[in-house]
C-alpha positions in Angstrom: 149.0 39.0 42.7 146.3 41.6 41.5 142.5 42.4 42.2 140.3 40.0 40.2 138.4 41.7 37.5 135.1 41.6 39.6 137.1 43.5 42.3 138.3 46.0 40.3 134.7 46.6 38.6 133.4 46.7 42.0 136.0 49.3 43.3 135.4 51.8 40.5 131.5 51.1 40.3 131.0 51.7 44.0 133.4 54.9 43.8 131.4 56.0 40.9 134.6 56.3 39.2 136.1 59.2 41.5 138.8 59.4 43.8 137.9 58.7 47.4 140.1 61.6 48.7 139.6 64.5 46.4 136.7 63.2 44.3 138.4 63.9 40.9 136.9 62.0 38.0 139.2 59.0 37.1 137.4 57.6 34.5 136.7 59.3 30.9 134.9 57.2 28.3 136.9 54.5 27.6 140.0 55.6 29.3 140.7 55.5 33.0 143.6 56.8 35.2 142.2 56.0 38.3 145.0 53.8 40.5 143.8 51.0 42.7 146.0 51.6 45.5 147.1 49.2 48.4 146.0 50.5 51.7 148.7 48.5 53.3 151.5 47.8 50.9 152.1 44.3 49.2 155.8 44.6 50.0 157.5 44.7 53.3 159.2 47.8 52.8 156.2 49.6 51.4 153.9 52.1 52.6 152.0 51.2 55.7 153.4 47.7 55.6 154.1 47.8 59.4 150.3 47.8 60.1 148.3 44.6 60.5 145.6 44.4 57.6 142.3 43.3 58.3 142.0 41.9 54.8 144.2 39.9 52.4 146.7 42.3 50.9 145.4 41.7 47.6 141.7 42.2 48.2 139.1 44.8 47.4 139.0 45.5 51.3 142.9 46.4 51.3 142.2 48.7 48.2 141.1 52.4 47.6 140.6 54.2 44.3 142.7 57.3 44.1 143.9 59.5 41.4 147.7 59.7 40.6 148.2 62.8 42.7 146.4 61.6 46.0 148.1 58.2 45.6 151.5 59.7 45.5 150.8 62.2 48.5 149.7 59.3 50.9 152.4 57.0 49.9 155.1 59.6 50.2 153.8 60.4 53.8 152.6 57.0 55.1 152.8 58.4 59.0 150.4 60.9 57.9 148.0 58.7 56.2 147.6 55.3 58.2 145.3 52.6 57.3 142.7 53.9 60.0 142.5 57.1 57.8 142.3 55.6 54.6 139.7 53.1 55.5 137.6 56.1 56.7 138.1 57.9 53.7 137.1 55.2 51.5 133.9 54.3 53.6 133.0 57.9 53.7 133.3 58.1 50.1 131.2 55.3 49.4 128.6 56.4 51.7 128.7 60.0 50.1 128.2 58.2 46.8 125.2 56.1 48.0 123.8 59.4 49.4 124.1 61.3 46.2 122.5 58.7 44.2 119.5 58.1 46.5 119.2 62.1 46.5 119.3 62.2 42.9 116.7 59.5 42.4 114.2 61.7 45.1 115.0 64.6 42.9 114.0 62.9 39.7 110.7 61.7 41.3 109.9 64.8 42.7 110.5 66.5 39.3 108.4 64.1 37.7 105.6 64.9 40.0 105.8 68.6 39.8 105.8 68.1 35.8 102.6 66.1 36.1 101.0 68.6 38.5 101.9 71.5 36.3 99.8 70.1 33.4 96.8 70.4 35.2 97.2 73.5 37.8 98.0 77.0 36.6 101.1 77.7 39.0 102.1 80.8 37.3 98.7 82.4 37.1 97.7 81.8 40.9 98.8 85.1 42.2 96.9 87.1 39.5 93.8 85.1 40.1 94.1 86.2 44.0 94.5 89.8 43.3 91.2 89.8 41.5 89.4 88.5 44.6 86.8 89.4 46.2 85.2 90.7 43.0 86.2 88.1 40.7 86.9 84.7 40.9 88.7 82.3 38.5 87.3 78.9 38.6 90.9 77.5 37.4 92.1 78.6 40.8 90.4 75.7 42.4 92.2 73.5 40.2 95.2 73.5 43.0 93.3 71.7 45.5 91.0 69.6 43.0 94.0 68.3 41.0 96.4 67.6 43.9 93.4 65.5 45.7 93.4 63.5 42.4 97.0 63.2 42.0 97.7 62.3 45.6 94.9 59.5 45.3 96.4 58.2 41.9 99.9 58.5 42.0 100.9 57.6 45.9 104.5 56.8 44.2 105.0 60.3 43.5 103.3 62.3 46.5 103.9 63.2 49.0 107.2 64.7 47.5 110.4 63.2 48.9 111.9 66.6 49.3 110.3 67.9 52.9 110.9 71.6 52.3 109.1 71.1 48.9 106.2 69.5 50.8 106.2 72.1 53.5 106.1 75.0 50.8 103.3 73.3 48.9 101.3 72.1 51.9 101.5 75.9 52.8 100.1 76.9 49.6 97.7 74.4 49.6 96.4 75.4 52.9 95.7 78.9 52.0 94.0 77.6 49.0 91.5 75.5 51.2 90.6 78.6 53.1 90.0 80.6 49.7 87.9 77.5 48.6 85.8 77.6 51.7 84.9 81.0 51.6 84.3 81.3 47.9 81.8 78.4 48.3 79.5 80.0 50.6 79.3 83.3 48.5 76.5 84.0 45.7 78.0 84.1 42.3 77.3 85.0 39.0 77.1 82.8 35.9 80.5 82.2 34.0 81.4 85.4 32.1 81.4 83.2 29.0 85.2 83.3 28.3 87.6 80.6 28.8 89.0 81.7 31.8 85.9 80.8 33.5 85.5 84.1 35.7 82.4 84.6 37.8 81.5 87.6 40.1 80.7 87.1 43.6 78.5 88.8 45.6 77.8 90.3 48.9 74.1 90.3 49.8 74.1 90.0 53.3 76.4 91.2 56.2 77.7 87.8 56.5 78.7 87.8 52.8 80.6 91.1 53.3 82.5 89.6 56.2 83.5 86.7 53.9 84.6 89.0 51.3 86.9 90.9 53.8 88.3 87.8 55.1 89.1 86.8 51.3 90.9 90.4 51.3 92.9 89.6 54.3 94.0 86.3 52.9 95.2 87.9 49.8 98.6 88.9 51.0 99.3 85.6 52.8 98.5 83.7 49.9 100.5 85.6 47.4 103.6 85.5 49.7 103.0 81.8 50.2 102.7 81.4 46.4 105.9 83.3 45.9 107.9 81.5 48.4 107.0 78.0 46.8 107.7 79.1 43.3 111.0 80.6 44.2 112.0 77.5 46.0 111.0 75.3 42.6 112.9 77.6 40.4 115.9 77.4 42.5 115.9 73.9 43.3 114.0 72.2 40.5 115.2 74.6 37.3 114.3 72.1 35.0 110.6 71.9 35.6 108.2 74.0 33.5 105.7 75.2 36.1 104.2 77.2 33.1 103.1 74.2 31.2 99.2 74.8 32.3 97.5 76.5 29.3 93.8 77.6 28.6 92.2 75.3 26.1 90.9 76.6 23.0 87.2 76.8 22.1 87.5 73.8 19.8 89.4 71.9 22.5 86.3 72.5 24.8 84.2 71.4 22.3 86.0 68.4 21.1 
């Protein structure tokens, strides 16, 4: 008696079409070469037939999906591959598939969040903006904190990130940005230069202003290092995400 069609589908589906031992793919489009191996043999003289089965012999519980090579290997040396080993390998593999799929879903969620943020935040320009301080301040630098607040409020399904390391890097960058925002807000400034980059000059009219500008300079190195760490992690871990999507609007776009 063979497995039912629903049990075959479950065996292949829950295994993600991979051998439970070596993880070789055993499904190729409309063809499969995976083997539905008995953990305890059906026949009295078969591999591991001397063990008591926890499941009916011809049930899903007594089968493991294997590639032909692993199937031959475990059946040729049943003493090395007892039922406990095969059940453990099957359970480990199914857990691995579940974790991998969960991680993939989380990764896609974080990719979507980064893509959305990159539309409004000039990630690739932040270090250049920081280097211009304390004399010149690019108003677009503040988009990091401004749009993150809006994004977090309106997209609770996407933020915080699922990837805790990404969240840590982003929060570190956001933290130094808040420091910059707090100091810049206290300094006198010129009107915008009239260009699309929204630059203003910062002035030190008092001793307190000079102290604030010195503090901005001291933050600079830390800001640039924190920004570089965030960007490097994103590029290594989320290579599909284009962090350079943000662009300056044309005059026509600003007017229209």
